[in-house]
MARBA-85133 format. One line per 10 residues: for each residue x, y, z of N, C-alpha, C. Coordinates in steps of 0.001 Angstrom, whole numbers, padded with zeros to 6 digits. Each point is the difference from the previous one (the first is absolute). Example, Ala and Ser with C-alpha at 12.3 -4.5 7.8 and 13.67 -1.06 7.14 Angstrom:
<rozas>
013190/-005690/007800/-000890/001190/000000/000900/001200/000000 | -000350/001050/-000720/000820/001190/000060/-000770/001090/000730
</rozas>
This chain:
<rozas>
-044997/061748/-026623/000438/000491/-001300/000971/001166/000175 | -000378/000959/000883/000876/001140/000242/001352/-000467/000539 | -000059/-001028/000845/001244/-000527/000552/000873/-000580/-001098 | -000640/-000689/-000961/000738/-000589/-001115/000631/001091/-000858 | -000781/001049/-000311/000528/001102/-000808/001152/000676/000711 | -000157/000186/001333/001052/000659/000757/001276/-000836/-000014 | -000163/-001319/000149/001181/-000869/-000013/000696/000005/-001365 | -000835/-000023/-001091/000574/000042/-001341/000718/001319/-000253 | -000609/001082/000512/000629/001320/-000163/001333/000052/000710 | 000033/-000533/001241/001253/-000011/000753/001052/-000846/-000709
-000449/-001154/-000551/000931/-000864/-000713/000568/000698/-001237 | -000912/000676/-000772/000430/000709/-001191/000980/001109/000341 | -000292/000752/001069/000890/001074/000411/001361/-000550/000422 | -000027/-001188/000624/001263/-000620/000397/000828/-000387/-001202 | -000690/-000563/-001033/000710/-000377/-001224/000578/001222/-000682 | -000816/001073/-000103/000466/001230/-000627/001167/000594/000769 | -000081/-000065/001344/001094/000536/000819/001296/-000747/-000277 | -000114/-001353/-000100/001185/-000797/-000295/000562/000373/-001360 | -000907/000204/-001015/000460/000353/-001331/000714/001341/000007 | -000603/000972/000694/000614/001325/000062/001357/-000066/000688
000086/-000816/001067/001274/-000138/000704/001049/-000615/-000910 | -000420/-001025/-000786/000932/-000641/-000910/000463/000972/-001071 | -000959/000752/-000586/000365/000978/-001005/000907/001060/000590 | -000296/000394/001212/000829/001009/000663/001394/-000503/000241 | 000109/-001263/000424/001333/-000548/000260/000787/-000154/-001284 | -000706/-000365/-001133/000693/-000097/-001274/000497/001360/-000456 | -000858/001004/000166/000411/001352/-000393/001193/000453/000817 | -000045/-000298/001309/001112/000397/000846/001275/-000737/-000385 | -000195/-001288/-000387/001179/-000781/-000390/000654/000608/-001229 | -000848/000477/-000988/000556/000626/-001187/000699/001298/000351
-000635/000802/000846/000578/001277/000366/001300/-000181/000783 | 000125/-001125/000689/001152/-000202/000881/001206/-000586/-000723 | -000114/-000204/-001328/001123/-000584/-000727/001208/000913/000088 | 001086/-000559/000439/001257/000735/000089/000770/-000280/-001280 | -000219/000817/-001029/000603/-000241/-001308/001529/000006/000086 | 000606/-000892/-000741/001456/-000022/-000066/000480/001198/-000834 | 001088/000594/000416/000535/001158/-000703/001520/-000112/-000104 | 000549/000749/-000950/001441/000157/-000180/000732/-001356/000012 | 000992/-000173/000858/000818/-001222/-000026/-000830/-001237/000329 | -000980/000150/000885/-000858/-001128/000358/-000825/-000447/-001204
-000488/000954/-000785/-000743/-000331/-001211/000902/-000675/-001021 | 001194/000526/-000189/000936/-000594/-000953/000308/-001444/000378 | 000204/-000253/001290/000275/-001359/000470/-001189/-000917/-000275 | -001213/000502/000233/-001196/-000815/-000219/-000190/-000312/-001481 | 000303/000951/-000869/-000142/-000227/-001437/000938/-001100/-000491 | 001095/-000216/000711/000940/-001044/-000389/-000264/-001325/000721 | -000961/-000014/000915/-000359/-001240/000694/-000893/-000851/-000899 | -000112/-001284/000305/-000772/-000917/-000834/-001344/-000316/000640 | -000957/-000375/-000843/-001333/-000348/000490/-000671/-000916/-001011 | -001122/-000582/000408/-000804/-000866/-000868/-001319/000699/-000305
-000555/-000286/-001187/-001279/000610/-000358/-000794/-000933/-000886 | -001286/-000141/000292/-000919/-000763/-000842/-001294/000790/-000138 | -000278/000455/-001199/-001258/000696/-000301/-000737/-000802/-001066 | -001233/-000354/000270/-000858/-000687/-000963/-001222/000870/-000248 | 000012/000745/-001091/-001096/000921/-000341/-000311/000947/001150 | 001027/000548/000593/-000151/000960/001090/-000181/001398/-000594 | -001005/000766/000431/-000113/001388/-000472/001282/000761/000315 | 000500/000726/-000972/001320/000623/000109/000136/000853/001255 | -000950/000890/000254/000121/000885/001149/000030/-000792/001305 | -000839/-001037/000109/-000016/-000808/001219/001347/-000690/000205
000554/-000548/-001068/001282/-000677/000113/001117/000952/000403 | 000021/001162/-000622/001038/000978/000328/-000145/000513/001425 | -001243/000162/000456/-000224/000495/001360/000515/-001004/001028 | -000296/-001279/-000228/000487/-001025/000933/001515/-000100/-000046 | 000566/000085/-001196/001453/-000064/-000141/000658/001177/000719 | -000562/001182/-000169/000550/001188/000660/-000037/-000140/001515 | -001112/-000505/000509/-000151/-000121/001454/000940/-001044/000581 | 000121/-001152/-000671/000840/-001072/000554/001486/000359/-000084 | 000386/000728/-001044/001407/000372/-000173/000319/001355/000623 | -001037/000738/000409/000148/001365/000532/000714/000894/-001007
-000393/-000170/-001268/000557/000792/-001100/-001162/000727/-000680 | 000024/001323/000004/-001088/000784/-000575/000004/-000134/-001521 | -001164/-000350/-000578/-000148/-000172/-001441/-001139/000902/-000471 | 000236/000757/-001065/-001012/000904/-000539/-000294/-000374/-001445 | -001282/-000295/-000286/-000426/-000414/-001333/-000583/001189/-000749 | 000506/000237/-001198/-000465/001110/-000838/-001486/-000149/-000323 | -000715/001109/-000040/-001441/-000004/-000266/-000336/-000569/-001378 | 000958/-000024/-000919/-000274/-000481/-001358/000092/-001516/-000120 | 000403/-000669/001071/000100/-001460/000000/-001248/-000570/000658 | -000693/-000926/-000679/-001228/-000601/000515/000292/-000731/001316
-000532/000481/001128/000324/-000619/001287/-000750/-001303/000250 | -001052/-000258/-000785/-000828/-001191/000239/000345/-001154/-000918 | 000948/000176/-000901/000351/-001083/-000917/000598/-001166/000774 | -000442/-001229/-000296/000561/-001165/000704/001391/-000314/-000515 | 000857/-000441/000882/001369/-000302/-000391/000425/-001339/000586 | 000692/-000786/-000804/000580/-001267/000442/001507/000172/000069 | 000590/-000386/001100/001444/000142/000174/000453/-000977/001069 | 001099/-000673/-000268/000530/-000930/000993/001515/-000026/-000090 | 000660/000179/001113/001440/-000195/000071/000390/-000238/001446 | 001171/-000540/000196/000494/-000274/001346/001449/000444/000114
000372/000400/001206/001363/000415/000296/000489/001053/-000998 | -000884/000958/-000308/000311/001071/-000946/000297/001282/000758 | 001003/000753/-000462/000263/001290/000624/-001197/000912/-000226 | -000373/000753/001033/-001197/000829/-000065/000057/000973/-001170 | 001136/000638/-000210/000114/000964/-001099/-000268/-000672/-001338 | 000574/-001178/-000210/-000213/-000713/-001254/-001421/-000525/-000101 | -000587/-000397/001131/-001385/-000445/-000003/-000938/001109/-000443 | 000221/001203/000490/-000810/001145/-000411/000206/000307/-001482 | 001234/-000153/-000475/000273/000206/-001421/-000720/-001042/-000848 | -000070/-001227/000496/-000706/-001050/-000738/-001489/000283/-000067
-000563/000482/001098/-001419/000369/000003/-000244/001102/-001021 | 000867/001025/000014/-000144/001105/-000944/000131/-000490/-001443 | 000975/-000895/-000248/000214/-000507/-001360/-001212/-000769/-000500 | -000609/-000799/000868/-001175/-000765/-000412/-001160/000919/-000350 | -000081/001140/000677/-001063/000964/-000264/000335/000924/-001164 | 001250/-000051/-000474/000411/000880/-001074/000199/001438/000446 | 000339/000185/001284/000215/001338/000542/001424/000098/000547 | 000339/001145/000579/001325/000202/000545/-000015/000130/001506 | 001195/-000044/000590/000156/000149/001440/001086/001013/000272 | -000201/000824/001016/001001/000987/000378/-000084/000221/001503
001072/000548/000551/000015/000354/001417/000080/001513/000127 | -000968/000587/000669/-000024/001442/000258/000094/000184/001506 | 001127/000487/000472/000202/000060/001441/-000022/-001403/000563 | -000920/-000268/000913/-000130/-001327/000601/-001288/-000687/-000425 | -000507/000361/-001182/-001223/-000583/-000539/000299/-000675/-001334 | -000550/-001211/-000186/000115/-000698/-001269/-001196/000383/-000867 | 000288/000550/-001159/-001043/000438/-000936/-000146/-001034/-001107 | -001243/-000367/-000325/-000305/-000885/-001118/-000937/000747/-000945 | 000413/000152/-001243/-000821/000734/-000953/000561/-000121/-001399 | -000565/000746/-000957/000476/-000071/-001393/001509/000157/-000090
000604/-000730/-000926/001457/-000079/-000071/000661/001365/-000191 | -000555/000824/-000872/000610/001303/-000255/-000010/000868/001254 | -001107/-000038/000746/-000069/000784/001230/000954/-000564/001043 | 000038/-001319/000135/000892/-000623/000985/001459/000322/-000304 | 000361/000050/-001286/001376/000278/-000376/000417/001410/000410 | -000922/000948/-000078/000351/001403/000242/-000292/000476/001421 | -000908/-000671/000706/-000518/000541/001252/001062/000269/001065 | 000941/-000930/000275/001013/000305/001025/000814/001248/-000326 | 000321/000187/-001286/000758/001187/-000405/-000845/001255/000166 | -001289/-000084/-000354/-000904/001140/000175/-000047/000420/001461
-000161/-000960/000906/-000087/000312/001427/001284/000653/000503 | 001161/-000496/-000441/001275/000572/000434/000191/001405/-000562 | -000343/000199/-001267/000118/001338/-000588/-000918/000998/000695 | -001198/-000443/000380/-000911/000903/000707/000573/000397/001358 | 000685/-000929/000648/000657/000333/001274/001090/001044/-000231 | 000770/-000154/-001091/001043/000973/-000307/-000597/001358/-000344 | -001089/000009/-000786/-000650/001260/-000357/-000522/000717/001242 | -000616/-000760/000917/-000537/000600/001221/001112/000624/000836 | 001119/-000726/000095/001113/000487/000816/000623/001267/-000577 | 000093/000070/-001326/000672/001137/-000643/-000954/001130/-000372
-001298/-000174/000274/-000988/000991/-000430/000134/001337/000720 | 000459/-000040/001235/000055/001225/000789/-001320/000353/000647 | -001044/-000827/-000238/-001305/000237/000606/-000105/-000816/001289 | -000197/000634/001160/-000124/-000760/001258/-001110/-001045/-000068 | -001101/000322/-000690/-001116/-000953/-000096/000434/-001262/-000732 | 000803/000176/-001063/000450/-001149/-000783/001044/-000813/000754 | 000892/000680/000718/001038/-000698/000755/-000608/-000950/001027 | -001149/000383/000559/-000652/-000850/001002/-000514/-001312/-000591 | -000072/-000069/-001328/-000412/-001254/-000636/001027/-001106/000206 | 001199/000372/000465/001047/-000992/000238/-000103/-000635/001383
-000856/000534/000863/-000188/-000595/001323/-000651/-001371/-000138 | 000462/-000957/000785/-000583/-001350/-000022/-001240/-000037/000893 | -001101/-000498/-000547/-001264/-000073/000729/-000642/-001364/-000227 | -000900/-000361/000901/-000777/-001233/-000150/-001257/000340/-000789 | -000123/-000575/-001176/-001115/000334/-000886/-000911/-001207/-000214 | -001201/000289/-000457/-000990/-001008/-000335/-001340/000669/-000159 | -001007/-000788/-000358/-001351/000554/-000105/-001025/-001104/000256 | -001217/000369/000439/-001037/-000996/000281/-000694/-000469/-001272 | -000779/-001047/000130/-000754/-000557/-001118/-000944/001044/-000587 | -000164/-000032/-001319/-000879/000889/-000762/000499/001439/-000052
001282/000195/000258/000576/001327/-000208/000111/000263/-001498 | -000010/001273/-000381/000190/000367/-001398/001382/000607/-000174 | 000581/-000134/-001193/001324/000596/-000209/-000012/001516/000157 | -001134/000644/-000334/-000085/001449/000195/000156/000350/001471 | -000686/-000743/000867/000101/000251/001437/001430/-000221/000493 | 000606/-001088/-000456/001354/-000347/000449/000985/001097/-000394 | -000060/000438/-001258/000945/000998/-000492/-000269/001381/000595 | -001265/000344/000167/-000318/001293/000606/000427/000050/001459 | -000116/-001116/000709/000450/-000042/001400/001500/000262/000097 | 000771/-000606/-000914/001452/000208/000015/000328/001467/-000263
-000640/000578/-001018/000280/001398/-000342/-000364/000927/001148 | -001185/-000210/000593/-000453/000875/001080/000915/-000099/001216 | 000478/-001207/000310/000858/-000173/001173/001374/000628/-000190 | 000344/000342/-001245/001280/000643/-000285/-000190/001430/-000507 | -001171/000569/000253/-000296/001389/-000378/000174/000231/-001493 | -000408/-000994/-000795/000056/000118/-001457/-001365/-000362/-000566 | -000148/000145/-001317/-001250/-000382/-000657/000296/-000476/-001411 | -000952/-000769/-000535/000106/-000486/-001375/-000744/000952/-000929 | 000481/000127/-001238/-000707/000896/-000914/-000687/-000723/-001158 | 000283/-001316/-000193/-000632/-000706/-001120/-000377/-001431/000363
-000367/-000213/001245/-000287/-001356/000466/-001164/-000622/-000766 | -001066/000773/-000220/-001204/-000535/-000633/000214/-000337/-001471 | 001072/000517/-000601/000264/-000267/-001413/000614/-001383/-000188 | 000815/-000433/000959/000764/-001244/-000141/-000598/-001162/000790 | -000455/000282/001224/-000404/-001069/000918/-001434/-000430/-000250 | -000186/-001292/-000213/-001329/-000575/-000174/-000612/-000311/001358 | -001335/000002/000048/-000673/-000293/001270/000044/-001498/000252 | 000677/-000392/001051/000119/-001399/000412/-000365/-000116/001469 | -000327/-001207/000405/-000130/-000337/001420/001048/-001065/000282 | 000960/000315/000836/001153/-000872/000204/-000136/-000826/001267
000569/-001223/-000014/000023/-000817/001219/000950/000607/001026 | -000147/-000410/001249/000862/000520/001071/001453/-000377/-000265 | 000894/000915/000338/001432/-000210/-000190/000739/000501/001228 | 001030/-000757/000384/000858/000402/001114/001445/-000084/-000467 | 000757/001078/000152/001384/000054/-000437/000936/000096/001191 | 001251/-000415/-000166/001024/000295/001017/000359/001477/-000082 | 000709/000528/000983/000423/001412/-000072/000784/000257/-001286 | -000291/001128/-000642/000659/000329/-001263/000006/001498/-000217 | 000849/000441/-000921/-000009/001387/-000409/-001313/000293/-000732 | -000501/001206/000139/-001224/000367/-000708/000220/-000033/-001503
001207/000294/-000461/000296/-000095/-001427/-000199/-001433/-000513 | 000373/-000989/000801/-000210/-001402/-000379/-001483/-000334/000004 | -000699/000487/001024/-001435/-000257/000129/-000762/000568/-001198 | 000293/001237/-000371/-000669/000614/-001150/000310/-000766/-001284 | 001221/-000455/-000146/000371/-000749/-001203/-000806/-001291/-000110 | -000219/-000682/001115/-000785/-001236/-000011/-001474/000281/-000309 | -000556/001028/000630/-001414/000324/-000218/-000241/000379/-001459 | 000913/000753/-000587/-000179/000487/-001366/000406/-001017/-001062 | 000668/-001079/000405/000506/-000973/-000976/-001117/-000556/-000869 | -001168/-000246/000590/-001113/-000587/-000735/-000540/000875/-001102
000403/001251/-000024/-000386/000921/-001071/001199/000351/-000881 | 001103/-000718/000190/001260/000267/-000701/000326/001487/000085 | -000158/000540/001198/000163/001441/000205/001030/000293/001083 | 000575/001181/-000090/000866/000542/001040/-000429/001447/000229 | 000882/000839/000522/-000409/001365/000326/001203/000926/-000015 | -000284/001289/-000032/001050/001002/000117/-000494/001122/000911 | 000953/000781/000503/-000313/001104/000908/-000073/001308/-000783 | -001013/000813/000301/-000111/001336/-000563/-000195/000996/001136 | 000775/001070/-000001/-000155/001051/001000/-001017/001013/-000499 | -001044/000274/000793/-001025/000975/-000355/-000104/001034/001104
-000827/001011/-000237/-000219/001031/001018/-000652/-000577/001249 | -000721/-001113/-000182/-000711/-000614/001125/000804/-001090/000690 | 001212/-000263/-000452/000814/-001047/000604/000532/-000956/-001050 | 000235/-001249/000416/000555/-001012/-000909/-001138/-000848/-000556 | 000040/-000169/-001310/-001029/-000754/-000706/000608/-001285/-000549 | -000760/-001084/000047/000415/-001271/-000581/-000751/-000209/-001299 | 000740/-000315/-001060/-000626/-000216/-001300/000334/-001399/-000502 | -001031/-000751/-000368/000213/-001352/-000512/000550/000046/-001413 | 000963/-000882/-000269/000597/-000138/-001323/000175/-001482/-000298 | 000094/-000394/-001276/000282/-001410/-000311/001409/-000373/000462
000196/-001260/000347/001350/-000476/000302/000838/000142/-001268 | 001137/000702/000071/000808/000229/-001215/000515/-001306/-000598 | 000147/000004/-001321/000571/-001167/-000676/001483/-000155/000318 | 000696/001113/000075/001432/-000025/000262/000278/000554/001393 | 000664/-000788/000819/000317/000395/001365/001499/-000129/000216 | 000612/001025/000539/001437/-000023/000241/000270/000238/001478 | 000689/-000940/000624/000313/000085/001421/001489/-000262/000196 | 000701/000954/000575/001442/-000137/000235/000298/000101/001483 | 000821/-000915/000495/000446/000023/001387/001529/-000060/000045 | 000564/000689/000971/001445/-000002/000193/000319/-000819/001242
000885/-000992/-000159/000350/-000901/001088/001460/000204/000404 | 000266/000178/001286/001405/-000011/000445/000542/-001418/-000116 | 001189/-000151/-000597/000562/-001341/-000174/001520/000098/-000014 | 000637/-000674/000958/001456/000072/000146/000710/-001163/-000674 | -000763/-000936/-000586/000624/-001155/-000639/000484/000313/-001402 | 000314/-001069/-000747/000473/000134/-001370/-001165/000410/-000902 | 000060/001198/-000554/-001113/000517/-000790/-000185/-000758/-001310 | 001094/-000361/-000649/-000111/-000721/-001272/-000707/-001340/000186 | 000353/-000721/001068/-000652/-001286/000264/-001477/000196/000340 | -000298/001025/000794/-001394/000261/000370/-000834/000348/-001223
000540/000827/-000879/-000729/000382/-001216/-000250/-001220/-000873 | 001002/-000868/-000111/-000170/-001210/-000810/-001102/-000892/000562 | -000016/-000189/001327/-001049/-000826/000614/-001374/000600/-000210 | -000115/001306/000216/-001306/000662/-000126/-000525/-000108/-001425 | 000859/000274/-000988/-000463/-000026/-001390/-000287/-001415/-000487 | 000682/-000991/000577/-000299/-001386/-000359/-001382/-000405/000519 | -000269/000367/001243/-001287/-000346/000591/-001138/000843/-000546 | 000284/001275/-000258/-001047/000936/-000389/000432/000766/-001248 | -000147/-000606/-001178/000438/000658/-001236/-000680/001342/-000242 | -001195/000195/000586/-000729/001253/-000216/000546/001143/000837
000878/-000291/000968/000536/001034/000887/001197/000708/-000639 | 000132/001275/000300/001160/000786/-000412/000785/000382/001249 | 001308/-000268/-000013/000816/000214/001190/001155/000942/-000340 | 000206/000974/000871/001127/000918/-000145/000775/000043/001316 | 001311/000147/-000111/000868/000049/001176/000722/001332/000049 | 000196/000514/001233/000832/001195/000150/001474/-000378/000106 | 000284/-001304/-000124/001374/-000489/000045/000548/-000165/001396 | -000799/000322/000996/000506/-000059/001370/-000968/-000699/000945 | -001076/000708/000378/-000832/-000511/001083/-001495/-000079/-000315 | -000428/000390/-001179/-001431/000038/-000274/-000320/-000627/-001354
-001144/-000706/-000018/-000546/-000556/-001231/-001398/000582/-000201 | -000273/000490/-001189/-001330/000515/-000340/-000688/-001010/-000902 | -001158/-000487/000436/-000729/-001035/-000742/-001332/000564/-000450 | -000286/-000114/-001295/-001282/000418/-000562/-000768/-001239/-000437 | -001199/-000153/000527/-000819/-001164/-000306/-001244/000015/000859 | -000953/-000908/-000242/-001239/-000029/000782/000249/-000341/001468 | -000996/000262/000814/000144/-000207/001447/000325/-001452/000335 | -000575/-000961/-000754/000300/-001402/000269/001492/-000280/-000153 | 000628/000620/-000999/001443/-000148/-000193/000754/000669/001134 | -000440/001190/000395/000678/000724/001072/000019/-000819/001293
-001104/-000664/000305/-000058/-000822/001217/001044/-001114/-000047 | 000124/-000640/-001156/000940/-001112/-000126/001448/000494/-000036 | 000252/001146/-000642/001347/000567/-000027/000463/000355/001404 | -000921/000563/000795/000354/000350/001382/000430/-001242/000771 | -000695/-001121/-000195/000383/-001252/000659/001378/-000464/-000479 | 000205/000059/-001308/001259/-000458/-000574/001180/000790/000551 | -000142/001318/000081/001100/000842/000462/000232/-000127/001506 | -000993/-000518/000723/000185/-000267/001435/000616/-001367/000242 | 000241/-000738/-001079/000593/-001324/000136/-001012/-001122/000002 | -001270/000331/-000280/-001044/-001011/-000024/-000135/-000634/-001375
-001024/-000851/-000142/-000280/-000681/-001267/-001114/000726/-000721 | 000259/000417/-001219/-001008/000687/-000803/-000578/-000968/-001015 | -001232/000239/-000407/-000649/-000833/-001016/-000832/000892/-000902 | -000014/-000324/-001266/-000737/000809/-000962/-001409/-000548/-000142 | -000961/000711/000569/-001404/-000366/-000146/-000727/001033/-000833 | 000751/000853/-000689/-000598/001069/-000793/-000258/-000506/-001409 | -001188/000263/-000509/-000366/-000392/-001348/000150/001203/-000911 | 000741/-000144/-001070/000174/001115/-000918/-001301/000245/-000753 | -000236/001236/-000496/-001251/000343/-000652/-000352/-000966/-001128 | -001249/-000479/000004/-000475/-000885/-001041/000413/-001447/000180
000750/-000315/001039/000501/-001360/000196/-000665/-000637/001205 | -000538/-001193/-000192/-000600/-000740/001101/001035/-000921/000618 | -000146/-000232/001286/000874/-000923/000714/-000845/-001102/000605 | 000589/-001195/000125/-000749/-001154/000450/000756/-000706/001125 | -000753/-000350/001051/000525/-000783/001100/-000872/-001237/000134 | 000603/-001172/-000100/-000797/-001226/-000036/000820/-001182/000493 | -000642/-000843/000814/000593/-001264/000438/-000885/-001145/-000484 | 000580/-000941/-000690/-000738/-001178/-000489/000745/-001238/000465 | -000728/-000931/000610/000608/-001234/000485/-000769/-001200/-000525 | 000645/-000741/-000862/-000518/-001273/-000520/-001426/000118/-000544
-000184/000955/-000903/-001286/000167/-000669/000150/-000369/-001474 | -001056/-000554/-000622/000072/-000321/-001428/000211/001265/-000828 | 000809/-000108/-001036/000331/001154/-000819/-001240/000614/-000649 | -000921/-000837/-000459/-001185/000496/-000706/-000807/001014/000810 | -000451/-000377/001215/-000750/000964/000813/000795/001258/000334 | 001317/-000135/000169/000829/001182/000275/-000061/000960/-001188 | 000107/-000553/-001223/-000063/000850/-001194/-001375/000645/-000138 | -001045/-000740/000347/-001355/000570/-000067/-000130/001201/000924 | 000557/-000119/001211/-000070/001100/000956/000828/001190/-000471 | 001158/-000300/-000610/000869/001077/-000460/-000594/000748/-001186
-000811/-000660/-000805/-000638/000688/-001125/-000802/001205/000473 | -000708/-000154/001124/-000790/001100/000533/000899/001110/000534 | 001078/-000375/000688/000897/000996/000565/000769/000754/-001082 | 000444/-000719/-001031/000817/000614/-001036/-000825/000654/-001092 | -001276/-000402/-000115/-000827/000513/-001085/000443/-000530/-001357 | 000599/-001184/-000003/000494/-000609/-001229/-000392/-001472/-000029 | -000084/-000559/-001208/-000402/-001396/-000166/001215/-000879/-000268 | 000042/-001155/000678/001045/-000988/-000273/-000455/-000899/-001139 | 000832/-000116/-001020/-000311/-000865/-001142/000848/-001269/000101 | -000672/-001131/000209/000690/-001276/000194/-000363/-000931/-001152
000978/-000530/-000752/-000301/-000940/-001084/-000762/-001222/000514 | -000856/-000565/-000865/-000840/-001125/000413/000822/-001193/000463 | 001148/-000230/-000601/000799/-001178/000354/000791/000197/001296 | -000202/001140/000659/000732/000269/001247/-000927/000098/001205 | -001252/-000397/-000154/-000969/000089/001098/000462/-000791/001221 | 000667/-001139/-000223/000452/-000829/001114/001006/000739/000871 | 000764/000907/-000606/001017/000734/000752/-000626/000916/001048 | -001278/000334/-000175/-000669/000899/000940/-000365/-000679/001314 | 000152/-001329/000046/-000328/-000714/001248/001177/-000064/000956 | 001208/000319/-000474/001166/-000066/000891/-000108/001051/001096
000478/-000362/001166/-000098/000896/001152/001258/000871/000085 | -000219/001259/000338/001115/000949/000059/000019/000697/001356 | 001168/000477/000367/000185/000788/001222/000941/001151/-000327 | -000343/001199/000442/000880/001145/-000186/-000439/001116/000943 | 000872/000976/000151/-000303/001149/000849/000645/001242/-000617 | -000799/001050/-000194/000531/001270/-000498/-000492/001118/000908 | 000814/001031/000107/-000338/001158/000825/000218/001269/-000810 | -001063/000760/-000183/000011/001262/-000758/000744/-000165/-001325 | -000316/-001075/-000724/000629/-000253/-001293/-000809/000646/-001118 | 000673/000374/-001102/-000746/000466/-001154/-000549/-001218/-000741
-000707/000237/-001115/-000658/-001118/-000678/001000/-001021/-000501 | 001119/000447/-000557/000994/-000944/-000493/000570/-000836/001137 | 000287/000647/001142/000513/-000744/001140/-000996/-001029/000507 | -001280/000369/-000027/-001048/-000934/000421/-000064/-001198/-000930 | -000020/000250/-001308/-000101/-001101/-000968/001245/-000871/000024 | 001160/000610/000183/001233/-000800/000105/-000099/-000977/001171 | -000551/000478/001114/-000121/-000857/001182/-001009/-001117/-000230 | -001087/000293/-000700/-001036/-001011/-000269/000578/-001180/-000773 | 000798/000291/-001024/000456/-001063/-000904/001409/-000501/000299 | 000625/000531/001054/001397/-000350/000287/000195/-001489/000217
-000877/-000650/000739/000179/-001418/000320/-000687/-000935/-000969 | -000383/000505/-001155/-000696/-000824/-000994/000842/-000107/-001263 | -000481/-000824/-000957/000675/-000088/-001297/-000693/000889/-001025 | -000726/001014/000502/-000736/000914/-000869/000636/001381/000020 | -000259/000751/-001033/000411/001394/-000047/-001152/000818/-000549 | 000191/001317/-000130/-001107/000865/-000418/000518/001125/-000888 | -000926/000584/-000749/000302/001180/-000806/-001203/000939/000067 | 000248/001266/000329/-001075/000988/000102/-000253/000578/-001382 | -001234/-000140/-000473/-000404/000514/-001311/-001255/000847/000164 | 000177/001316/000030/-001103/000941/000174/-000828/-000373/001225
-001248/-000457/-000198/-000888/-000275/001130/-000051/-001478/000369 | 000953/-000793/-000449/000001/-001416/000363/001418/-000455/000313 | 000092/-001089/000744/001291/-000599/000379/000004/-001414/-000569 | 000881/-000258/-000937/000037/-001279/-000718/000962/-000947/000731 | -000497/-001173/000340/000784/-001007/000728/000566/-001011/-000999 | 001248/-000406/000209/000622/-000995/-000866/001016/-000815/000791 | 000486/-001068/-000591/001030/-000820/000632/001345/000705/-000050 | 000786/-000167/001061/001339/000566/-000018/000837/-000735/-001039 | 000846/000705/-000729/000817/-000641/-001034/000989/-000974/000611
</rozas>
């Protein structure tokens, strides 16, 4: 009997050892991810990939996607990480695929440094600009402690960390302190996160995004104090670009692509552009001779990215009702028209652009009436 117990114990210990080794190797594999950054990240975002999710928990799907693409993705604490999601596409650009995932969830997407942020649309719209402004504030503050926030570091935290611990660690490592952390930050236990090297200003912006909060510097007798504040409704960011080309043509291109941007020229070698950080990134590409694209959503406006191939019109309209929050009204004598198959593709289109694409290849048209969309035959 003792021999049997001893053998079972040895067997159990062997199984546990194998499990621990496997868990250890998985942890090491996660820690060893060489995240794509800068030009390498931009290239990867424009590469194509396939994806099939069938009721996959959101966090699990995003984690696998991040690991396989080596693209760091950060999910806002206000988004349910366990909600199941269905998504399928093939040969889709990674950037557009992430936008489609965000659109299906009714949230926004933004890039902060070399991290893709997914969270509420209003926060996603402002976050890149907030992070850039904080970098400018730190640089111009005149406080050595704040200037060090611009150093690029490898950040992350282990499982079950709290936001208080994360934020206090940052402040302490920069010889600063928070004065109102307990007023704004709720007690959470966060999953493990690993980031690529980034400025501390970017890191703080990501950590605080889930509370729709930012911060400001205050000089006190005891040193530099960090005070949490709400993300401002109005954000103004201006950059000056050296440009030796034709200024009138450049201004025309910029304003066509980005109507929300304001551009001024010194008439010789510099262009001053005022607009959100997402616009600034694209303007910089344009002025370097690259291809710019407008992925910025104006306040209160939703954008839609969708590919449909040979699907019946009826089910497509049913799916769009949930996304648009509006009901399609179809006359009884037109039910047969809903069986026709349609194909279309839109990228960051507004609602009108989306609906135009849906009905373009059909003999139907539409009219938006308050909370419903009335379908009729084309004249």
